[in-house]
C-alpha positions as CSV (number, residue, x, y, z in Angstrom):
1,M,47.5,85.5,-153.3
2,H,49.8,86.7,-150.5
3,S,53.4,87.5,-150.9
4,R,56.0,87.7,-148.2
5,I,59.4,89.3,-148.3
6,F,61.9,88.5,-145.6
7,L,64.9,90.8,-145.0
8,A,67.7,90.1,-142.6
9,V,70.0,92.9,-141.4
10,G,73.1,92.2,-139.3
11,L,74.7,94.7,-137.1
12,I,78.0,94.3,-135.2
13,A,78.5,96.6,-132.2
14,T,82.1,97.0,-130.9
15,S,81.6,99.6,-128.2
16,G,84.5,99.5,-125.8
17,L,86.0,96.5,-127.7
18,T,89.2,96.8,-129.9
19,L,89.9,94.0,-132.4
20,A,93.5,93.4,-133.5
21,N,94.0,94.8,-137.0
22,N,90.2,95.3,-137.2
23,E,89.8,91.7,-138.2
24,I,86.9,89.5,-137.3
25,K,87.6,85.8,-137.4
26,A,85.2,83.5,-139.3
27,V,83.0,81.1,-137.3
28,K,81.8,77.9,-139.0
29,V,78.6,76.2,-137.8
30,S,78.0,73.2,-140.0
31,G,77.0,69.5,-140.1
32,A,80.1,68.6,-142.2
33,S,78.6,68.4,-145.7
34,H,82.0,69.2,-147.2
35,P,85.3,67.2,-146.7
36,S,87.1,70.2,-145.4
37,L,84.8,70.2,-142.4
38,A,85.2,66.6,-141.5
39,G,87.7,67.4,-138.8
40,E,85.1,69.7,-137.1
41,L,82.5,67.0,-136.4
42,P,81.1,66.6,-132.8
43,T,83.2,64.8,-130.2
44,G,82.5,61.0,-130.3
45,T,82.2,60.8,-134.1
46,L,83.8,57.8,-135.8
47,T,85.1,58.3,-139.3
48,L,85.9,55.3,-141.6
49,D,88.3,56.6,-144.2
50,R,89.4,55.1,-147.6
51,E,92.3,53.2,-146.1
52,T,90.1,51.6,-143.4
53,L,87.5,50.6,-145.9
54,A,90.1,49.0,-148.2
55,S,91.5,47.0,-145.3
56,M,88.2,45.4,-144.3
57,P,87.3,41.9,-145.5
58,A,83.8,43.1,-146.4
59,S,81.9,42.7,-149.7
60,N,79.2,45.4,-149.2
61,L,78.4,48.4,-147.2
62,T,76.2,46.6,-144.7
63,E,79.0,44.3,-143.7
64,V,81.3,47.3,-143.1
65,L,78.8,49.0,-140.8
66,D,78.2,45.8,-138.9
67,T,81.8,45.9,-137.7
68,V,81.4,49.2,-135.8
69,G,80.9,49.0,-132.1
70,G,77.6,50.2,-130.9
71,L,76.1,49.9,-134.4
72,Q,74.1,46.8,-135.3
73,A,73.2,46.0,-138.9
74,S,70.3,43.4,-139.0
75,Q,69.3,41.9,-142.4
76,L,65.7,41.1,-141.5
77,Y,64.0,41.1,-144.9
78,G,66.8,41.1,-147.4
79,T,70.1,39.6,-148.5
80,N,73.3,40.9,-149.9
81,G,73.1,43.9,-147.5
82,S,69.8,45.1,-148.9
83,E,67.2,46.6,-146.6
84,A,69.3,46.2,-143.5
85,S,68.1,47.8,-140.3
86,L,70.9,50.0,-138.9
87,D,70.6,50.4,-135.1
88,L,72.7,53.0,-133.2
89,L,72.5,52.9,-129.4
90,G,70.1,49.9,-129.3
91,F,66.6,51.1,-130.4
92,G,65.7,47.5,-131.5
93,A,62.5,47.4,-133.5
94,G,62.4,51.2,-133.7
95,A,65.9,51.5,-135.2
96,N,64.7,52.8,-138.6
97,Q,62.8,55.6,-136.9
98,N,65.8,56.7,-134.8
99,T,68.9,56.2,-136.9
100,L,69.2,58.6,-139.8
101,I,71.1,57.5,-143.0
102,L,72.5,60.2,-145.2
103,L,74.2,60.1,-148.7
104,N,76.5,63.1,-149.2
105,G,74.5,64.9,-146.5
106,R,71.2,64.2,-148.1
107,R,68.5,62.0,-146.5
108,L,68.6,58.4,-147.7
109,S,66.3,57.0,-145.0
110,N,62.8,56.4,-146.3
111,I,59.9,58.6,-145.2
112,D,57.8,55.5,-144.6
113,L,60.3,54.3,-142.0
114,A,61.4,51.3,-144.1
115,S,65.0,50.2,-144.2
116,P,67.1,52.1,-146.8
117,F,68.6,50.4,-149.8
118,L,72.4,50.1,-149.3
119,S,73.5,47.2,-151.5
120,G,73.6,49.5,-154.6
121,I,76.4,51.8,-153.1
122,P,79.8,50.2,-154.0
123,L,82.6,50.5,-151.6
124,A,84.9,51.7,-154.4
125,A,82.8,54.9,-154.6
126,I,82.9,55.8,-150.9
127,E,85.4,58.3,-149.6
128,R,84.5,58.0,-146.0
129,I,81.7,57.2,-143.6
130,E,80.9,59.5,-140.7
131,I,79.1,57.9,-137.7
132,L,77.7,60.3,-135.2
133,P,76.2,58.5,-132.1
134,G,73.6,60.3,-130.0
135,A,70.9,62.8,-130.9
136,G,71.6,64.7,-134.1
137,A,68.2,66.2,-134.7
138,A,69.4,69.8,-134.2
139,L,71.7,69.4,-137.3
140,Y,69.8,66.9,-139.4
141,G,66.1,66.9,-138.5
142,N,63.8,64.2,-137.4
143,G,64.8,60.5,-137.2
144,A,68.2,61.2,-135.7
145,V,67.5,60.4,-132.0
146,G,69.9,57.5,-132.0
147,G,72.5,59.0,-134.3
148,V,73.4,59.8,-137.9
149,I,75.4,57.8,-140.5
150,N,76.6,60.0,-143.4
151,I,78.0,58.1,-146.4
152,V,80.3,60.5,-148.4
153,T,81.2,59.5,-152.0
154,R,84.6,60.4,-153.5
155,R,85.2,64.0,-154.9
156,R,87.4,62.7,-157.7
157,Y,87.6,59.1,-159.0
158,D,90.7,57.2,-160.2
159,N,90.6,55.0,-163.3
160,S,89.7,51.5,-162.0
161,A,87.2,48.7,-162.5
162,G,86.2,45.5,-160.8
163,L,84.0,42.4,-161.4
164,E,82.8,39.7,-159.0
165,V,80.7,36.6,-159.6
166,N,79.4,34.4,-156.9
167,G,77.2,31.4,-156.4
168,G,76.1,28.8,-153.9
169,S,73.4,26.4,-152.7
170,Y,69.7,26.8,-153.2
171,G,70.2,28.0,-156.8
172,S,72.0,31.2,-155.6
173,L,73.8,33.1,-158.4
174,G,74.9,36.7,-158.3
175,G,77.5,39.2,-159.3
176,S,78.6,42.8,-159.2
177,G,80.7,45.2,-161.2
178,Y,81.9,48.8,-161.1
179,A,84.0,51.2,-163.1
180,T,85.4,54.6,-162.1
181,G,87.4,57.1,-164.0
182,H,88.1,60.8,-164.8
183,Q,88.6,63.0,-167.8
184,G,89.5,66.6,-167.4
185,S,87.1,68.3,-165.0
186,L,84.7,65.3,-165.0
187,S,85.0,62.2,-163.0
188,G,82.4,59.5,-162.1
189,A,81.5,56.0,-161.1
190,V,78.9,53.4,-162.2
191,A,78.1,50.1,-160.5
192,M,75.6,47.3,-160.8
193,S,74.8,44.2,-158.8
194,T,72.4,41.3,-159.0
195,L,71.4,38.3,-156.9
196,D,69.0,35.4,-157.6
197,S,68.3,32.7,-155.0
198,D,65.6,30.2,-154.4
199,G,66.1,30.4,-150.6
200,Y,66.2,27.5,-148.2
201,R,62.5,27.3,-147.7
202,D,59.4,27.2,-149.9
203,N,58.3,30.6,-151.1
204,N,61.6,32.1,-149.9
205,E,63.1,33.2,-153.3
206,V,64.9,36.5,-153.6
207,R,65.6,38.6,-156.7
208,N,67.7,41.7,-156.1
209,H,69.0,44.1,-158.7
210,S,70.7,47.5,-158.0
211,A,72.4,50.3,-159.9
212,F,74.5,53.3,-158.8
213,A,75.9,56.3,-160.6
214,D,77.9,59.3,-159.4
215,V,79.2,62.2,-161.6
216,R,81.5,65.0,-160.4
217,Y,82.5,68.3,-162.0
218,Q,85.3,70.5,-160.6
219,Q,86.8,73.6,-162.2
220,D,87.8,77.1,-161.1
221,G,86.3,76.9,-157.7
222,I,83.0,75.4,-159.0
223,E,82.0,71.9,-157.8
224,A,78.9,70.1,-158.8
225,Y,77.8,66.5,-158.5
226,F,74.9,64.2,-159.5
227,T,74.3,60.9,-157.6
228,A,71.6,58.3,-158.4
229,N,70.9,55.0,-156.6
230,G,68.2,52.5,-157.4
231,E,67.2,49.1,-156.3
232,K,64.5,46.5,-157.0
233,Q,64.0,43.5,-154.8
234,E,61.4,40.7,-154.8
235,L,61.4,38.6,-151.7
236,G,59.2,35.7,-150.9
237,L,58.0,35.4,-147.3
238,P,57.2,31.8,-146.3
239,G,55.4,32.6,-143.1
240,G,55.7,30.9,-139.7
241,R,57.1,27.4,-139.3
242,S,55.2,24.6,-137.7
243,E,56.4,22.8,-134.5
244,A,57.7,19.9,-136.6
245,Q,59.7,22.2,-138.8
246,F,61.3,23.8,-135.7
247,R,62.3,20.4,-134.4
248,N,63.8,19.6,-137.8
C-alpha cells in the first residue's frame, strides 16, 4: 500500500510594491455554481431568469430551450420533452457529445452519450438557466465543446401548487403536478408527470413517467440541498416505412 501526502504552500512577495492599507483584494475564479456569481459568467452567456421563464408559453423545459437562438432541441426518440437532443452551435448528430447539461453545476448528461432526461424537471422549480455557447471544457470538463447549459433550481421555494391534465388523439392521456413550500429553514419542491399514448403508427406506443424532488436547508450561513430526478420511458420503434406508406 502506498500513501501520498500533498502539501501546498503559498508565498506572496511584495518586494518594491506597496499596497494601500496593506490590503489584498480577493480574486474569484469560478464556473458560477452559486447565484452570487451569476453576474461573473463569461461574455456571451445567456441567462433566462424566473420572470422570463414565467412569461413563456411553454409547458416543459425542452420547449423553453428550443426558443433560444443558436440552440436546437430535437425530440428524436421521446415525447413530452423527454430525451431531447440539445445542440449548441450546430453539431448535429454529435450534439449529445458536445453540449454539456448541468443541474446545479453537476453533470446531468449521461456518460453513454444518450440524451438526458429533462421532462422530470418542473419549470416551477427553476430559478434560472445559464447558457454558455462555445467551448467550456476548461471549467466543466469533457463534453462541453459546443457549450454548457446549467439549470439552477431555486434556493428557497414559495408555497404554491399546480396540476395539469391533457389528452388527445391516438389514446394520448397525461398529466403533471407539483407542489412547493417552505417551513422555517427548510424549503422544497416535489413534482410528478406521466404520459401514455398509442402513437400514430403500429408499435409506436410511449409510456413516460417522471419524478423530481428538491430539498433546501439554510441557516446561519450554512446552506445544503438534496436534488433527485428520475424518469422511466418505454417507447415503441416501428421501424422504416415502405414506399406506399410514404406516399400515404
